[in-house]
C-alpha positions as CSV (number, residue, x, y, z in Angstrom):
1,L,-90.9,-58.6,27.6
2,F,-93.2,-56.0,25.8
3,T,-94.3,-55.2,22.3
4,I,-94.4,-51.6,20.9
5,E,-97.2,-51.2,18.5
6,P,-96.0,-49.1,15.5
7,E,-97.4,-45.7,15.0
8,F,-97.4,-46.0,11.2
9,E,-96.5,-48.4,8.4
10,L,-94.7,-47.9,5.1
11,D,-96.1,-49.6,1.9
12,P,-93.9,-50.8,0.4
13,K,-91.1,-50.8,3.0
14,T,-88.4,-49.6,0.7
15,F,-87.9,-47.6,-2.6
16,E,-86.8,-50.2,-5.1
17,F,-86.0,-48.9,-8.5
18,G,-84.5,-52.0,-10.0
19,D,-82.4,-51.5,-13.2
20,V,-82.4,-47.9,-14.2
21,R,-80.7,-46.2,-17.1
22,K,-78.7,-43.1,-16.0
23,G,-80.6,-40.0,-16.9
24,Q,-84.0,-41.8,-17.0
25,N,-86.8,-39.9,-15.4
26,I,-88.1,-42.3,-13.0
27,E,-89.8,-42.2,-9.5
28,R,-91.1,-44.6,-6.9
29,K,-93.7,-44.0,-4.2
30,L,-94.3,-45.1,-0.7
31,L,-97.4,-44.7,1.3
32,L,-97.0,-43.8,5.0
33,R,-100.2,-44.7,6.8
34,Q,-101.1,-43.8,10.4
35,L,-102.0,-46.8,12.5
36,R,-102.6,-45.3,16.0
37,Q,-104.9,-42.6,17.3
38,E,-102.1,-40.3,18.0
39,P,-101.6,-38.0,14.9
40,V,-98.4,-38.7,12.9
41,E,-97.0,-35.8,11.0
42,I,-93.8,-35.9,8.7
43,T,-91.5,-33.0,9.8
44,K,-88.7,-33.5,7.3
45,I,-86.9,-36.0,5.1
46,D,-83.1,-36.0,5.2
47,V,-81.3,-37.7,2.3
48,G,-77.9,-36.7,3.7
49,S,-75.4,-34.2,2.3
50,T,-73.5,-36.7,0.2
51,L,-76.7,-37.8,-1.6
52,K,-78.2,-34.3,-2.6
53,E,-77.0,-34.6,-6.1
54,A,-78.3,-38.2,-6.5
55,L,-81.6,-38.5,-4.8
56,E,-84.6,-36.4,-3.9
57,I,-87.5,-37.4,-1.7
58,V,-90.7,-35.3,-1.3
59,Y,-93.8,-35.9,0.7
60,E,-97.5,-34.8,0.5
61,K,-100.5,-35.5,2.6
62,R,-103.2,-37.5,0.8
63,P,-106.7,-35.9,0.7
64,D,-108.9,-37.0,3.6
65,N,-111.3,-38.8,1.4
66,E,-108.4,-41.2,0.2
67,W,-107.4,-42.3,3.7
68,A,-108.0,-46.1,4.4
69,V,-109.3,-45.3,7.7
70,P,-111.1,-42.0,8.5
71,G,-109.2,-39.7,10.9
72,K,-105.8,-41.5,10.2
73,P,-103.8,-39.5,7.9
74,E,-101.7,-40.9,5.0
75,Y,-98.7,-39.5,3.1
76,W,-97.2,-40.1,-0.2
77,L,-93.4,-40.2,-0.2
78,T,-91.9,-39.9,-3.7
79,A,-88.3,-40.6,-4.4
80,R,-86.6,-39.5,-7.6
81,L,-83.1,-40.4,-8.8
82,L,-81.3,-37.1,-10.0
83,P,-78.8,-36.6,-12.8
84,G,-75.9,-36.8,-10.2
85,V,-76.5,-40.4,-9.3
86,R,-73.4,-42.5,-10.2
87,V,-73.4,-45.6,-12.5
88,G,-73.5,-48.8,-10.6
89,E,-75.2,-50.2,-7.5
90,F,-76.9,-47.5,-5.6
91,R,-77.9,-47.9,-2.0
92,A,-79.0,-45.2,0.3
93,Y,-80.9,-45.0,3.7
94,P,-82.5,-41.5,4.0
95,R,-84.3,-40.7,7.2
96,I,-87.9,-39.8,7.7
97,F,-88.5,-37.5,10.7
98,T,-91.9,-37.4,12.3
99,N,-93.4,-36.0,15.4
100,V,-93.2,-39.6,17.0
101,A,-91.2,-39.0,20.1
102,R,-89.5,-42.5,20.2
103,L,-88.2,-42.0,16.7
104,D,-86.3,-38.8,17.3
105,Q,-83.4,-39.9,15.2
106,G,-85.7,-40.4,12.2
107,L,-86.6,-43.8,10.5
108,G,-84.3,-45.0,7.8
109,V,-85.9,-46.2,4.6
110,G,-83.9,-48.1,2.0
111,V,-83.5,-46.9,-1.5
112,T,-81.9,-49.3,-4.0
113,A,-81.2,-49.2,-7.8
114,N,-78.8,-50.5,-10.3
115,I,-77.8,-47.6,-12.5
116,G,-76.8,-48.5,-16.0
117,S,-75.3,-46.4,-18.7
118,F,-74.7,-46.6,-22.5
119,Y,-71.0,-47.1,-21.6
120,T,-69.0,-49.1,-19.1
121,M,-65.5,-48.1,-17.7
122,T,-63.0,-50.8,-16.5
123,P,-61.9,-50.4,-13.7
124,D,-64.9,-48.3,-12.8
125,A,-62.7,-45.9,-10.9
126,M,-59.0,-45.0,-10.6
127,I,-58.9,-44.0,-7.0
128,R,-55.4,-45.2,-6.0
129,I,-52.6,-44.1,-8.2
130,P,-49.2,-45.5,-7.1
131,K,-46.1,-43.3,-6.6
132,A,-44.6,-42.4,-10.0
133,T,-41.0,-41.5,-11.4
134,P,-40.6,-38.6,-13.6
135,G,-41.9,-39.4,-17.2
136,Q,-43.3,-42.9,-16.1
137,Q,-45.9,-44.0,-18.5
138,N,-49.0,-46.2,-17.8
139,I,-49.4,-45.3,-14.1
140,A,-53.1,-46.0,-14.4
141,M,-55.4,-47.1,-17.3
142,A,-59.0,-47.4,-17.8
143,T,-61.0,-48.6,-20.8
144,V,-64.3,-47.0,-21.7
145,K,-66.6,-49.2,-24.0
146,S,-69.7,-47.8,-25.4
147,E,-72.8,-49.3,-27.2
148,Q,-72.3,-46.9,-30.0
149,S,-69.4,-44.9,-31.4
150,I,-67.8,-42.9,-28.7
151,S,-65.5,-39.9,-29.0
152,L,-63.8,-38.2,-26.1
153,E,-62.4,-34.8,-26.9
154,N,-60.6,-33.7,-23.8
155,I,-59.7,-35.0,-20.4
156,T,-58.0,-33.2,-17.6
157,L,-56.7,-34.1,-14.2
158,D,-56.7,-32.1,-11.0
159,I,-53.7,-33.9,-9.7
160,E,-50.4,-32.0,-10.1
161,G,-47.7,-33.9,-12.0
162,L,-50.0,-36.4,-13.7
163,V,-51.0,-36.1,-17.3
164,A,-54.1,-37.9,-18.9
165,E,-54.1,-39.1,-22.4
166,L,-56.7,-40.5,-24.6
167,V,-55.6,-43.5,-26.6
168,P,-57.8,-44.4,-29.5
169,A,-58.7,-48.2,-29.7
170,Q,-59.1,-50.2,-32.9
171,D,-62.9,-50.0,-32.7
172,A,-65.1,-46.9,-32.6
173,N,-66.8,-48.0,-29.4
174,T,-63.6,-48.0,-27.2
175,V,-61.4,-45.4,-25.8
176,T,-58.4,-46.0,-23.3
177,I,-57.6,-43.3,-20.8
178,R,-53.9,-43.5,-19.8
179,I,-52.3,-41.7,-16.9
180,D,-48.7,-40.7,-17.1
181,A,-46.2,-38.8,-14.9
182,D,-45.0,-35.5,-16.2
183,P,-41.3,-35.7,-16.9
184,S,-40.7,-32.6,-14.9
185,I,-42.3,-34.0,-11.5
186,K,-40.1,-34.5,-8.5
187,P,-39.6,-38.3,-7.8
188,G,-42.0,-39.8,-5.3
């Protein structure tokens, strides 16, 4: 049994945004502090290809006179949620790459947030649409409720044979999206 002394520490250990309104310009910082004598350098940060529209993390080396221990560099890592972040629970584990040989796959750091909006949609996604018969109505529906009056002008689908229709509700804060089958589609 042996113990590996860490080369650096993160303070805090994760980027925790808490409750955030979509579109709010907010950032969180972590401090990477070198612990051993061997120099630690950040070489890159990878948020992953699926998160590039939702999350950005940049880093900068702190000035020497701000280091807790002379000769042991420190870095600020700053995470920002971008306009492409989806409403709902957000969890990501981007990787920090350094010159530390034993961490050649990078070190994952957690990012969490609960992204809210001025509206809710129930259900929050219409991912699975069942097989339809020509002209079938109400294949799928979603209700959008807003904190204030809402008006949707147009909705389109990229799925051949399906048509989206906006159905006004009795109050100005609600709109229903209804998916119907085009009467000219082939069965199935």
